[in-house]
N, C-alpha and C positions, 0 to 999 in steps of 0.2 A: 576440714570442718564441713559438715553436711548442711547445717541450718542454724540460724540464730533467731530466737523469738525475743527481740529486744524491747518490744512495746507490749507489756502484758495487757490482755483484753480488759476493757472496763476502766473504771476510775483508778488512778494511782493512789491507793489507800495505805500502802506499806503493810497491809495485812500479810500474814504468812502465805495465804492462798494466792494473793496478787504477786508477791515476790517469787513464788514458785512457778508462776505462769511466765516468768522471764527465764529463758534457758538457752544453752548452747548444746547442739547435738554433734557428737563426734562419731564417725563411722570408720571402722577398720575394714578396708576393702580387700585385705590380703587373707589368705587361709590361716596364717599363723597368728597366735596371740601376741599382743604387745604389752610389755610391762610398762605402765605409765607412772610408776613410783618416782616422785621427784619432778615430774613434768609440770609445767605451769600454763595457766590460761589467764591472760591479762587484757585489760581494756586500755584505752589511750590515757586515762587519768592515773594509771598505775595500780588500780585494784588488781590483786593477784590471788588466784586460787591455785594451791599446790596439791597435786594428786598424791594420796598416801595409801600405799599398799593396794593398788588397784591394777588389775590385769584385764585388758579388753580382748575378749576372744576374737578369733578370726571371723570375718564377715558379720560382726556384731556392732551395735550402736548403743551409746550411752548418752543420757541427757544430764547436763550439769545445771541444776536449778540454783537460783540466787538465794532463796530462803532457807529455812530450817527443815530438816527431815531426817529420816533414817536411810542411810546409804544401802542400795541394793546393787545387783549386777547390772541393772539397766538405768538406774537413777542415782545420781550423786548430788549432794547438797553443800553449798558454800557456807551455810549457816549465818547469813548476813541478815541484818534488819533494815537495810536500805538497798535501793536499786543500784545496779552496777552499770548496765548497758544504757547509754544515752539514746533517746528515741529519735533525735534529729540527725545525729551522726556519731559514729564510733567505729572502732576496729577491735575484733576479738583475735588475739594472737596466741597460738599454741607453740610452746618451745619444749624441747626434750630436757632430760635431766642434766645435760651439759650446757644448757642455755642456747642451743642451736635452734634456729627457726625451723618449724615443721609446716605450719599452715596458718592462714589468717582469712578473715572475712570482714569486709567493710560495708558500710551502708551510709547513705546520705552525704557523701563527700562530693564536692564539686569537681569537675574535670580539671586535670592538671595537678592533682595531688591532694593530700590530706590537710586538714586544718591544724 
């Protein structure tokens, strides 16, 4: 995972614009494309986004937005109407189509472990 924008700028209004300002960015650092079909992105509360028919090109980046939108090569949408990522602490975890851990990113956790 390259970056997580877990606290959308401005007031948390649950507007689609505000929801889409919350996102996770994934970057494929290899030269080869990766088929993400069936891969999952999950928070600590169990909210899960499953990639559907998406191939991330080599050396490419994709943003997975929380709100609604039209998927493109560089932007995917979870089509949710509520925030996923907690502002105070959370962990975004990426797993492959076999459920194996690939990567994660945490924020706001105290030393010595997650809450």
